NUROPA-266685 format. One line per 4 residues: number of its first residue (from 1); for each residue y, x, z of C-alpha. Coordinates in steps of 0.2 Angstrom, whole numbers. Each point is the difference from the previous one (the first is absolute). Layout:
N
NUM> Y:X:Z; ...;
***
This chain:
644
1> 1059:782:106; 17:-7:5; 7:4:17; -1:-18:6;
5> -19:1:1; 0:15:12; -5:-8:16; 4:4:18;
9> -18:4:3; 1:14:-12; 16:7:8; -7:-2:18;
13> 2:-16:8; 8:7:16; 15:6:-10; 4:-17:-7;
17> 13:-11:7; -5:-19:3; 17:-3:-8; -2:10:-15;
21> -18:0:-7; -11:-5:-14; -16:-11:4; -15:-1:-11;
25> -14:-13:-2; -14:3:-12; -12:-13:-7; -19:1:5;
29> -4:8:-16; 14:12:0; 7:-5:-17; 16:-10:7;
33> 13:8:11; 14:-9:8; 14:11:8; 15:-6:10;
37> 14:11:3; 10:-3:16; 17:8:0; 17:-6:-5;
41> -9:-14:-9; -17:-8:0; -8:5:-16; -18:-4:-7;
45> -9:9:-14; -17:-3:-7; -12:11:-10; -15:-5:-10;
49> -12:14:-3; 13:14:-5; 12:-13:-8; 16:-4:10;
53> 3:-19:-2; 13:-5:12; 13:12:5; 11:-1:15;
57> 1:-19:1; 12:-4:14; -5:-13:13; 13:-9:12;
61> 2:-15:10; 15:-9:8; -4:-11:15; 15:-9:7;
65> 13:14:1; -12:14:1; -3:10:-16; -16:10:-1;
69> -4:13:-13; 15:12:2; -5:14:12; -15:-10:7;
73> -6:7:17; -19:2:0; -7:-2:17; -19:-2:-3;
77> -14:1:-13; -17:-7:0; -14:3:-13; -15:-12:-2;
81> -13:-5:-13; -2:-18:-7; -18:-3:-3; -5:-19:-2;
85> -7:-12:-12; 10:-15:-5; -9:-16:-5; 11:-12:-9;
89> -3:-18:3; 4:-3:-19; -7:16:-8; 8:3:-17;
93> -7:17:-3; -12:5:13; -9:-9:15; 4:15:11;
97> 14:12:-2; 0:17:8; 17:4:9; 0:18:2;
101> 15:11:3; 8:13:10; 15:-6:10; 16:8:8;
105> 11:-9:11; 17:7:4; 10:-7:15; 19:3:0;
109> 13:-3:13; 9:-17:-1; -16:-11:-1; -5:4:-18;
113> -17:6:-6; -7:5:-17; -19:-2:-4; -6:9:-16;
117> -17:0:-8; -8:10:-13; -15:-8:-9; -11:8:-13;
121> 9:-11:-13; 18:-1:7; 12:0:14; 8:-13:11;
125> 14:0:13; 9:-13:12; 13:0:13; -4:-6:18;
129> 13:-7:11; -3:2:19; 17:-6:6; -5:-11:15;
133> -1:-19:1; 9:-13:-9; 8:0:-18; 9:13:-10;
137> 9:1:-17; -8:11:-13; 16:3:-10; -8:10:-14;
141> -15:11:-4; 3:14:-11; -12:8:-12; 4:11:-15;
145> -15:2:-11; 4:16:-8; -12:6:-13; -4:19:-4;
149> 6:0:-18; -1:-13:-14; -12:-14:1; -3:-16:-10;
153> 4:-15:10; -8:-17:-3; 10:-13:9; 5:-19:0;
157> 19:0:0; 10:-13:9; 19:-3:1; -1:-7:18;
161> -11:-4:15; -3:-18:-6; -14:2:-12; -16:-9:-5;
165> -8:18:-1; -6:-4:-18; 10:12:-11; -9:10:-13;
169> -2:18:3; 12:13:-6; -5:18:-3; 13:13:2;
173> 2:19:3; 7:3:17; 10:15:-7; 12:-13:-8;
177> 2:-11:16; 17:-1:8; 9:-9:14; 4:-18:-5;
181> -16:-3:-10; -9:-16:4; -11:1:15; -19:-5:0;
185> -11:-9:12; -17:8:5; -12:6:-5; 5:14:-11;
189> -11:12:-10; 6:18:-3; -8:13:-12; 3:18:1;
193> 1:12:-15; -18:6:5; -6:-18:-1; -2:-3:19;
197> 3:-19:5; 10:-6:15; -1:-18:5; 14:-4:13;
201> 0:-16:11; -1:-6:18; -11:-9:12; 0:-9:17;
205> 17:-7:-4; 3:-13:14; 17:-7:7; 8:12:-12;
209> 6:0:-18; -9:8:-15; 7:16:-7; 9:2:-17;
213> 4:16:-8; 15:5:-10; 3:15:-11; 13:11:8;
217> -1:16:-10; -12:8:-13; -18:0:8; 6:-9:16;
221> -1:-18:6; 8:-6:16; -6:-15:11; 9:-17:0;
225> -3:-15:11; 7:-18:0; 10:-4:16; -8:-12:12;
229> 5:-18:-2; 8:-8:15; 4:-17:-7; -4:-9:-16;
233> 0:-17:-9; -11:-8:-13; 5:1:-18; -8:-12:-12;
237> -18:-5:4; -8:17:1; 15:13:3; 11:6:14;
241> 17:8:3; 2:12:14; 16:-5:8; 1:14:13;
245> -9:17:1; -2:11:14; 7:18:-1; -18:7:0;
249> -16:-1:-10; -10:-6:15; 3:-7:17; -16:4:8;
253> -10:6:15; 7:16:8; -17:7:1; -11:-1:-15;
257> -7:9:-15; 10:-2:-16; -9:-3:-17; -11:14:-8;
261> 6:8:-15; -13:8:-11; -3:10:-15; -17:0:-9;
265> -2:17:-9; -13:5:-13; -6:-5:-18; -1:-17:-8;
269> -17:-4:8; 7:4:18; 15:-11:-2; -10:-15:-7;
273> -14:2:13; 11:3:15; 0:-11:16; 15:7:9;
277> 9:-17:2; -17:-7:8; -2:15:12; 18:-1:6;
281> 2:-19:0; -6:-3:18; -14:-9:9; -6:-18:-3;
285> 8:-11:13; -11:-15:-3; -15:-2:12; -10:-11:-13;
289> 1:3:-18; -16:-8:-5; 10:-15:-8; 9:12:-12;
293> -8:-3:-17; 7:10:-15; -3:-7:-17; 5:-5:-17;
297> 12:-15:-4; 2:-11:-15; 19:0:-2; 10:-14:-9;
301> 18:6:-2; -3:14:-14; -10:-12:-11; 12:-14:3;
305> -14:-13:5; -6:2:-18; -16:-9:-2; -6:-9:-15;
309> -15:-10:-7; -1:-11:15; 3:-19:3; 15:1:12;
313> 18:6:-1; 1:17:7; 14:7:10; 4:1:19;
317> -11:-13:5; -17:-2:10; -10:-3:-16; 5:17:-7;
321> -3:9:17; -17:-8:2; -4:6:-18; 6:18:6;
325> -11:-2:16; -15:-4:-11; 3:15:-11; 2:11:15;
329> -16:-7:8; -10:3:-16; 4:18:0; -1:3:19;
333> 19:3:1; 5:-2:18; 17:-8:-1; 13:-10:-10;
337> 19:1:2; 13:-14:-1; 15:10:-6; 18:-6:-1;
341> 2:-19:-4; -13:-8:12; 13:-6:12; 15:-11:-5;
345> 13:12:6; -2:19:4; 9:-3:16; -12:-13:6;
349> -18:6:3; -6:-17:6; 4:-12:-14; -11:3:-15;
353> 4:-7:-18; -9:-17:-2; -14:7:-11; -5:13:13;
357> -11:-3:16; -3:17:8; -12:-7:13; -11:-8:-14;
361> 0:16:-9; -5:10:15; -15:-12:3; -5:0:-18;
365> 1:19:0; -10:1:16; -14:-9:-8; -1:13:-13;
369> 3:15:10; 18:3:-7; 15:2:12; 18:-5:-3;
373> 15:11:1; 18:-7:-1; 16:9:-7; 15:-1:11;
377> 18:8:-1; 3:12:15; 15:-10:6; -10:-16:1;
381> -13:9:11; 15:7:11; 8:-17:2; -17:-10:3;
385> -11:12:10; -10:-16:5; -7:-1:-18; -12:15:5;
389> -10:-10:12; 2:-16:-9; -9:6:-16; -12:11:9;
393> -6:-16:9; -1:-8:-17; -12:13:-5; 11:10:-12;
397> -7:18:0; 16:10:-4; 18:1:-5; 9:9:-14;
401> 18:3:6; 13:5:-13; 17:7:-3; 4:11:15;
405> 7:13:-11; 7:11:14; -7:13:12; 13:1:14;
409> -5:0:18; 1:-19:1; -10:-3:-15; -14:12:6;
413> -1:-9:16; -1:-17:-10; -16:7:-9; -7:4:17;
417> 4:-16:9; -7:-11:-14; -16:11:-2; -3:-1:18;
421> 3:-19:1; -12:-2:-15; -13:11:9; 2:-11:15;
425> -4:-15:-11; -14:9:-10; 11:0:-16; 0:14:-13;
429> 17:5:-7; 5:7:-17; 18:6:-1; 9:-1:-17;
433> 17:6:-4; -5:13:13; 2:18:4; -14:12:-1;
437> -14:1:13; 5:11:15; -13:-3:13; 2:-18:6;
441> -16:-5:-10; -10:12:11; 6:-7:16; 0:-18:-6;
445> -14:0:-13; 2:-19:-4; 15:7:-10; -12:1:-15;
449> 12:6:-14; 18:4:-6; 8:-2:-16; 15:13:-2;
453> -7:5:-18; 5:-3:-18; -15:-11:-2; -7:-12:-14;
457> 12:-14:6; 13:10:-10; -8:-6:-16; 5:12:-14;
461> 10:10:12; -17:6:8; -4:15:-12; -16:10:2;
465> 11:16:-2; 7:-5:17; -15:-7:7; -10:16:-2;
469> 11:8:13; -5:-12:14; -17:8:6; 11:15:3;
473> 15:-8:8; 1:-18:6; -19:-3:2; -2:17:8;
477> 9:-6:16; -9:-16:3; -5:-18:-7; 9:-6:-16;
481> 0:-18:-6; 2:4:-19; -7:-16:-6; -12:6:-14;
485> -12:-10:-11; 8:-5:-16; -13:-6:-13; 13:-3:-13;
489> 2:19:-1; 13:8:-12; 6:16:-5; 18:2:7;
493> 9:-3:-17; -10:-16:-2; 3:-7:17; 10:-16:-3;
497> -7:-10:14; 9:-16:6; -1:-9:16; -14:-12:-6;
501> -9:13:-10; 2:17:9; -6:17:-7; -4:16:9;
505> 3:17:-7; -15:11:-2; -17:-2:-7; -13:-12:7;
509> -10:14:6; 16:7:8; 3:-16:9; -18:-1:7;
513> 1:18:5; 15:-3:11; -11:-9:12; -9:16:4;
517> 15:12:-2; 12:-10:11; -1:-3:19; 4:-16:9;
521> -8:-10:13; 5:-16:-9; -2:3:-19; 6:-14:-12;
525> -8:-7:-15; 17:-4:-9; -6:-9:-16; -5:-18:-3;
529> -16:-7:5; -3:-6:-18; 1:18:-6; -11:6:13;
533> -13:-13:-3; 1:4:-19; -2:19:3; -15:-2:12;
537> -8:17:-1; 17:9:4; 4:-12:14; -17:3:8;
541> 3:18:0; 18:-2:7; -6:-12:14; -14:12:5;
545> 12:14:4; 2:2:19; 18:1:8; -6:12:14;
549> -10:16:-2; -12:12:9; 4:15:-10; 12:6:-14;
553> -2:15:-12; 14:3:-12; -9:8:-15; 15:5:-12;
557> 18:-2:3; 17:5:-8; 15:-9:6; 8:-10:-13;
561> -14:3:-12; -17:-6:5; -10:-5:16; -19:-2:2;
565> -7:-5:17; -18:-4:7; -1:-12:15; -15:-5:10;
569> -3:-16:10; -18:1:8; -12:5:-13; 11:-4:-15;
573> 12:11:-9; 15:-6:-11; 9:12:-12; 17:-3:-8;
577> 11:10:-12; 17:-4:-6; 13:9:-11; 18:-3:-6;
581> 6:1:-18; -10:15:-4; -19:-3:-5; -12:10:10;
585> -17:8:-3; -7:5:17; -17:6:6; -5:-6:17;
589> -15:6:11; -10:-11:11; -4:13:14; 7:-13:13;
593> -16:-10:-2; -14:4:13; -14:-7:-12; -2:-7:-17;
597> 6:-17:-4; 5:-12:-14; 17:0:-8; 9:-15:-8;
601> 16:5:-10; 15:-8:-7; 10:10:-12; 14:-2:-13;
605> -5:-6:-16; 3:10:-16; 15:-11:-4; 7:-1:18;
609> 14:13:-5; 7:-14:-10; -8:-16:6; -1:1:18;
613> -13:-13:4; -13:10:-10; -13:6:12; -19:5:1;
617> -13:-3:13; -15:12:1; -15:-8:8; -7:9:15;
621> -8:17:-3; -7:13:11; 12:13:8; -4:16:11;
625> 10:10:11; -1:15:-12; 6:-10:-15; 17:1:-8;
629> 8:-12:-12; 15:0:-12; 11:-15:0; 14:-5:-12;
633> 16:-9:6; 11:-7:-13; 19:1:3; 4:-11:15;
637> -19:-1:2; -13:0:13; -19:1:4; -10:-6:14;
641> -18:-1:6; -11:-5:14; -15:10:6; -14:-9:9;
***
């Protein structure tokens, strides 16, 4: 074993200097070990079982003119155990989440602390500032993620800090990385030569920018952060130009914890089933959450208001939206969304087009138990904050806010200000053009979902070979508004959808299974009401799938290849399976059942490999906990079932 893992405890604690020592914290089950070497530099290493994963990752911080991380002076250490249960207001995997870890807190001279946690499935660390009252400038936070040997890296590259966070995944060997390569936003997924997976991301990000990572050498990334904007001006109807930056990444409280950085470590099931972002996200700040109602949404933009076989002209008008409300009501879908186009000008949230009367639609929906969401550009919300109480008083249930495309300190604070203002007015929020979840939705759970994903709104650019990574990456760190539900399913080479007649890549059973496999407190039904009404048995299954869950069991998983998951809500279990371009024959067991039940299945039809709309429904049949079943997924295919 390498010398770095010889601790002071083995040498005799009394002989170790506080200024030159190695500190260790081990997970409750003993499988994960995090070590910090305090010497000329502050270095962190992580071992999973007997495999060295992260090796001598340097940690540093510059606060005002003080540089911390070179010859740090350790003054105190404290060990503690974290043993609590987190109960998310909007539970996407589990109604209760055990948060159990061993923690080491190191205090250094200069008002800098470091908290480190070892979980059974990973590690987390964060800096803590204790520099008195008032404000301070965090000039930079240094982190070099140094891997022990060559890994495969799965990342979303970006050429700059301005991004929609929707780039497809790239897959590259870390041994070929070099300084100057494009950076990536989080999360990233790493795979060792032994097959161990590492999911790296962050949580509890507040009044602080999100982290990016840039290759700096083979097997090494370094942190990058956008500067904190000081002044800016609008650009168009939804953009901005920063006119002056501060010479820091965050102008913030002088005494506060900084964001958690975490690494989930294990196999594919561990990665897909993790709840690290939830455990580290912070406590709910709302006294009353009874009004927060997750649910499904009939969405207009993707299907381009395409309705036919009716006696009125369809488009952005009240007659069309009333028809959409009627469809939602028929299937028990909780909401509809008026996307871009309902107001005359994006910049003006109060003047609707002549054919739209929002208050009339709100009342019409209320009579049918269907709530209304409104789309708005973020700049409109920023310039007209009075719209939040205005539409809340009208009875609107939520806002879809779009095109932020940044994650600097100012924009992070915009998310929080808006989510808090919406909470004060009992409005839900769905952020599009957004960064990944990083804890805010735990503190303000009316923030019901985020985009930040290459979802189905990309049309033919949303390919199942990319989508199959999402349970192990983007959706593994929080809610994801992917917008599934195409009934005009197509194999990718046949996807020639247009605005008025869109298509979704993947088979019909695949599109249905996405509702079980993907997690979002606000789940879209993206296709036309006409198609949903014509495909009644498929629509009834989709509409029956909950958006929150009591329990999740990942049954089979291989990142980039296949994903099979079972989820329970009350007494019902739903099971979903998806794959990419490789067909699958999988055997699944039903040991997660506590007693026998009846299973109804939807699977790829024999010609789905070519004609993606081909599917088969099997009527309810008995199923027991001891049973196993073989399922076949066509290429870009899926399978789903409900057990009652």
